[in-house]
C-alpha positions in Angstrom: 75.2 109.2 54.8 75.9 105.8 56.3 79.7 106.2 56.1 79.6 108.5 59.1 77.5 105.9 61.0 80.2 103.3 60.5 82.9 105.8 61.7 81.2 106.4 65.0 80.1 102.9 65.5 83.5 101.7 66.6 86.3 103.9 68.1 90.0 103.3 68.9 90.4 101.2 72.1 87.0 99.5 71.6 86.9 95.7 71.8 85.2 94.2 68.7 84.4 90.7 67.6 85.6 89.7 64.1 83.7 86.5 63.1 86.7 84.4 62.0 89.2 85.6 64.6 87.3 86.4 67.8 87.8 89.3 70.1 90.3 92.1 69.1 90.9 95.7 70.0 90.7 98.6 67.6 94.2 100.2 67.7 93.4 103.1 65.3 91.4 104.2 62.3 93.6 105.1 59.4 93.4 106.0 55.7 95.2 103.8 53.2 95.4 103.7 49.4 94.4 100.4 48.0 94.2 99.9 44.2 94.2 103.7 43.7 91.3 104.2 46.1 91.6 105.9 49.5 89.9 103.7 52.1 89.4 104.3 55.8 90.4 101.2 57.7 89.9 99.9 61.3 93.3 98.6 62.5 92.4 95.7 64.8 95.0 94.0 67.0 94.5 90.4 68.2 97.0 90.3 71.0 96.9 86.6 71.7 97.3 85.7 68.1 100.0 88.4 67.6 98.0 89.5 64.5 96.9 92.9 63.1 93.9 93.1 60.8 92.8 96.0 58.6 89.1 96.2 57.9 87.5 98.9 55.6 85.2 100.9 57.9 82.5 100.9 55.2 82.4 97.1 55.1 82.8 96.3 58.8 79.2 95.4 59.6 78.7 93.7 56.2 81.7 91.4 57.1 80.0 90.7 60.4 82.3 92.7 62.8 80.4 93.6 65.9 80.8 95.1 69.3 81.1 92.9 72.4 78.0 91.0 73.6 76.0 92.4 76.5 76.5 91.0 80.0 73.0 89.5 79.7 74.0 87.7 76.5 77.1 86.3 78.2 74.9 85.0 81.0 72.6 83.3 78.4 75.6 81.8 76.7 76.9 80.4 80.1 73.4 79.0 80.7 73.5 77.3 77.3 76.6 75.5 78.6 74.5 74.0 81.4 72.1 72.3 78.9 72.3 68.8 77.6 74.7 68.2 74.7 72.7 68.0 71.4 74.7 65.7 69.1 73.2 65.0 65.7 73.4 61.5 64.2 75.1 62.9 61.1 78.6 61.8 60.0 81.4 63.5 61.8 82.6 65.3 58.7 79.2 67.0 58.4 79.0 67.8 62.1 82.6 69.2 62.1 81.7 71.4 59.2 78.6 72.7 61.1 80.7 73.3 64.2 83.3 75.2 62.2 80.6 77.4 60.7 79.1 78.1 64.1 82.6 79.0 65.5 83.4 81.3 62.6 79.9 83.0 62.7 81.1 85.1 65.6 77.8 84.5 67.3 78.3 84.0 71.0 75.3 81.7 71.5 76.4 79.4 68.6 79.9 79.2 70.0 78.5 78.3 73.4 76.5 75.5 71.7 79.6 74.1 70.2 81.4 74.2 73.6 78.4 72.5 75.2 78.1 69.8 72.5 81.9 68.9 72.4 82.7 69.1 76.1 83.7 65.8 77.6 83.9 65.1 81.3 86.6 62.9 82.7 84.4 59.8 82.7 83.4 60.1 79.1 85.2 58.7 76.0 88.2 60.6 74.7 87.8 63.1 71.9 89.4 62.6 68.5 92.1 65.1 67.4 89.7 67.1 65.2 87.0 67.1 67.8 89.5 68.4 70.4 90.7 71.1 68.0 87.1 72.4 67.4 86.3 72.3 71.1 89.4 74.3 72.0 88.8 76.8 69.3 85.2 77.4 70.5 86.3 77.4 74.1 89.0 80.0 73.3 86.5 82.3 71.5 84.0 82.0 74.3 86.5 82.6 77.0 88.0 85.7 75.3 84.6 87.3 74.9 83.5 86.4 78.5 86.8 88.0 79.7 86.4 91.1 77.7 82.7 91.7 78.7 83.3 90.8 82.3 86.5 92.9 82.6 88.5 89.9 83.9 91.6 88.2 82.6 91.3 85.2 80.4 92.4 82.8 83.2 89.5 84.0 85.4 87.0 83.7 82.5 88.3 80.2 81.6 87.8 79.2 85.3 84.2 80.6 85.2 83.4 78.7 82.0 84.9 75.5 83.3 83.0 75.8 86.6 79.7 75.9 84.6 80.8 72.9 82.5 81.9 70.8 85.4 78.7 71.7 87.4 76.7 70.4 84.5 78.6 67.1 84.4 78.1 66.5 88.1 
């Protein structure tokens, strides 16, 4: 049955990506009683956010939880950052909504597109507060996954991402 597949898909100490929160680490798999039902749960810790999340193992993939991206996909995402920003002519509220959806999709390529589109070099106009918030959220998600996949700390991953972004601007 598919329940056993879900159980072996992720194990304690695995890094996973939860769409709306980014990269976390599975601390344990435990059983809990919820509304009279016994459910098996992944206990996921998001160290940076000081948050613990419990996700039913049977619903993990349905929710969109996934393993870390492959190193190849990380390279593709970093190459996406080198591209030219594609900013639609829609109103900011519509674009902001689209950016938010891309960030919360958990898809690394979509997140990289948001970082690329919202990145400003020093000689460009300043960002609005909401633009800056979205940019930082996307940059944080991208950096955390690059760090986890590459096995480096977040500062090193951030430096790598910024190097790609500044090389594009030059």
